[in-house]
N, C-alpha and C positions, 0 to 999 in steps of 0.2 A: 574555393566555392563560397559564394557570399549568400547568406540567408537574410531575408528581410524581417522576419519576426520569429519569436519563440513561443510555442504553445506548451504550457505545463498542465498535464492532466494527472490528477491524483485522487485516490480514495483513501481517506485517513480519519477513521472514527476517533482515534485517540491522539492524533497530531504528530505521530512519529514519522509517518511517510511524508507528510507535508513538510516537516523540518528538513528531511533529506533532499527532497526535490528543490526546495528553496536554496539549500546549500549548493547544489549542482548549478542552479540558475545563476547564483552569484559568480561562480567560476566561469560560466559561459559568457556572462557580462554582455548580454544583448540589450539594446536600448528599448526595443519594442517587445513587450512580454504580455501574453494573455494567460490568465489563470482559469483553468477549467476544473473546478472542484466538483467531483461526481459523488461526494459522500452522501448527500441527501437524496431521497428518492426522486424529488421533483427535478433535480439536475440531470438525472439519467433518462429523461423523456426526450431530450433534444439530441439528435445525432450529431456527430462531429464531422466536419469537413476540413481537409487540409490540402495544401498544394506543395509542389517541389521547391517553392521559394521559402518555405517555413521549416523550422526544426521542431519536431514533435517529441516531447519527453513525457513518457507515461510511467507512473510509479504506483504500484499496488502492494498491499501487504500479502504475505503468504498465509493461506488458510489450509491446514492439513496437507501441506506440501504442494499446493496447487494455487493457481490464480483463483480468487474468490468466485464461486459459481454465480453469485448474483450479478456479477459484472459481465458475464459472458455475452448476454444479448446486446448490451450497449457496446462493448468492445468489437463485437462482430458486425456492428452497424456502422463503424467508422468508414468514411469515404475519403480515401487518400489517393493521390496520384504522384507516384515516385517521390514520396515525402521522406526525407532522411529522418530517422527516428532513434530515440534512446530508450532502452527498456530497463526499468529498475524494479527490483522486488525488495521488500523489507520483511525480515523474519525475526522471530523472537529468541534467537541464540540457540535454536535446536538445529534444523537444517532447512535449506530452501528447496531441496528435492528437485523436481522437474519444473517448478513454477517459472523460473527465468526462461527456460527453453520454450515453455508453453506460451508465455507472453510474447516472446520473439516471433514464434510461429503465427500467432493470431495477427500481429501487426503486418507481417509479410502478406498474409492472405487478404488483408484490407488495402494493400497498395503501398505499404511503407517499405523503406529500405533501411534496416537497422545499421547504424553507424557505430554504436557502442552499447554495451550492456553492463549491468552491475547488480550486486546483491549487498544490501546493508542490514545492519542489526538495529532493531528498535525494541524497547521494553515490551516483553510479552504481554498479550492481552490479559492473561491469567495472573500476572505478577501482582503481588501486594506486599505490604510491609512485613506480613507474616511469612509469605513464601515468595521472595523476590526472584525474578529471572530477568536478566539484562536490565536491571533497574537503572533508570535515569538515561538510558540510551534512546536516541543517538546523543552522545556526549560531545565535548569539544573536539576530541580526536576524530570522531566520526564525521563531524561537520567540516573539519579541515580536509579530511579525505574527500568528502563530497565536492568541495570547492576545487581541489586538485583534479578530480575527475572531470569537472566542468571545463577547466582550462585545457585538459588533454583533448576533450571533445572539440573545443574551439580550434586547437592546433591541427587536429585531423581534418576538420572542415576546410581550413586554409590551405592544407596540403594537396587537396584534390580539386579538379576543375569542374566536374559535373557528378551527378549521382551515379552515372554509369561506371564511375571509377571506384565506387565503394565495394570493397570485397566482402565476402561472407565472413561472419564472425562465428568461431567455433565455441559453442556453449555446452557446458557439462549437462547431462540429462539423458533420459531414456525414452524409448518408444516401445509400447504405449506408455503414456505418462503414468507414474505411480501416484501415491497419495490418494486422498479421499475427497470427493466433491460434495458428498452428502453430509451435512452438518448435524450435530446432535439436536434432537428435539427434547429439551429437558427444562424443567422448572428449577432454576438454580439460584435465583436472586431473592434475598431477604430484604424487606424494607422495614426500617425501625420507626419508632415514634418521632424520631428527629426530622422525618420528612415533612417539609413545609408546603408541599405541592407547588413548588416554584416553577415547575415545567421545564427545567434545564435538561433533564434526562429525555423527555419526550421530544423536545426540539432537536436534540443532538443525535437521536437514534437514526442510524443510516437506513433502516428498513421500516420505520414507522410502527414498531412493535409495542410502543408504550402509549397508553391512553393519555391524551393531553389534558383531560379533566380529572383523571384519577391515576396517578403514576403507580399505584399498587397493582393496577390491571395491566398485564402483559400478554401479548400473543406469542406463546412459546414456539409456535410453528414458524413464525416470521423471524424470530430471534436468531442471530448469527453468532452468539456468544463473543461479541467483540469487547464486551465489558466497558464500553464508552460511558454507559450510564453510571456504572460504579465509580469509574475514575473521575468523571466530571461533576459528580454531585457535590454542591457547595457545603452541604450539611454532613457529608460522609454517612448518609442514612442508608446507603445500599451496600450490601455485602454478599459474599457467596455463602449459600447454605451448604451444609455437609452433603456430599454426594459425588456424582461423576466428575463435575467440573473442578470442584475443590480437590478431589483426589488427583486429577491431572495436574493441577497447579503444584501440588506437593511433589509429584514425580518430576516435573520440569525443574523445580528448585533443587532437587537432589541430583539429577542426572546431567544437568546442563549449566553447572556453575562456571566451568572454564570459559573464559572470554573468547568469543569468535571475533574475527576481524573482517571488515568489508573487503570485497574484491571487485575489480572491474575488468572488462574484456573489450579491447579496442581492435 
């Protein structure tokens, strides 16, 4: 089966999911590639349309064991027609629970036909030098695995004549989905005097929760605790306050030190 183009869709506040999907794309090695970065709110206003001549790769982080709830409306608006699709989730070395199954199910309802699925590990949003969890991941080994996965996808595409010959992929998971879709509503970020009001945090916030004129002002009801503003601050002026999120970071560091490895399903 010959595809004419590759569409890469990803939500990646801290860059880990983007790194994985780019690795997979290198393995697929398609000459025509379209990047659809849905990290910023403005990018999620335009619905996606795809055809059976394209390969759609969708990669999202795992939030509380699920596909991030803020992506649900956009994902459910995808307009596909027998489009072969690859489902990828990236989790912070804890578990990916039912997120991969959920992503696969969403894409099927939108007219996609999953050809491959995978779960990768990225540095946890709550990871820091003080309480590291999956620090530095995806690393070289993860990205090599992603490229291998991309080559396997390409081989599978070449082995079938039409989308009708794509058989269902068995993904681990449960119905109804476990995990939690409601995120914490919590004031957890401290801003030090080192803050220069450069605006990097406000520009990079995937939900527009930080005031562009005064980065000390945050809408905690919008915040999804992705910690992109902490990780991307050039002055290291943003840190976690003691409390719910910092306690969770300490638990993750203690309970999930053992390295998890990526897996794919073809």
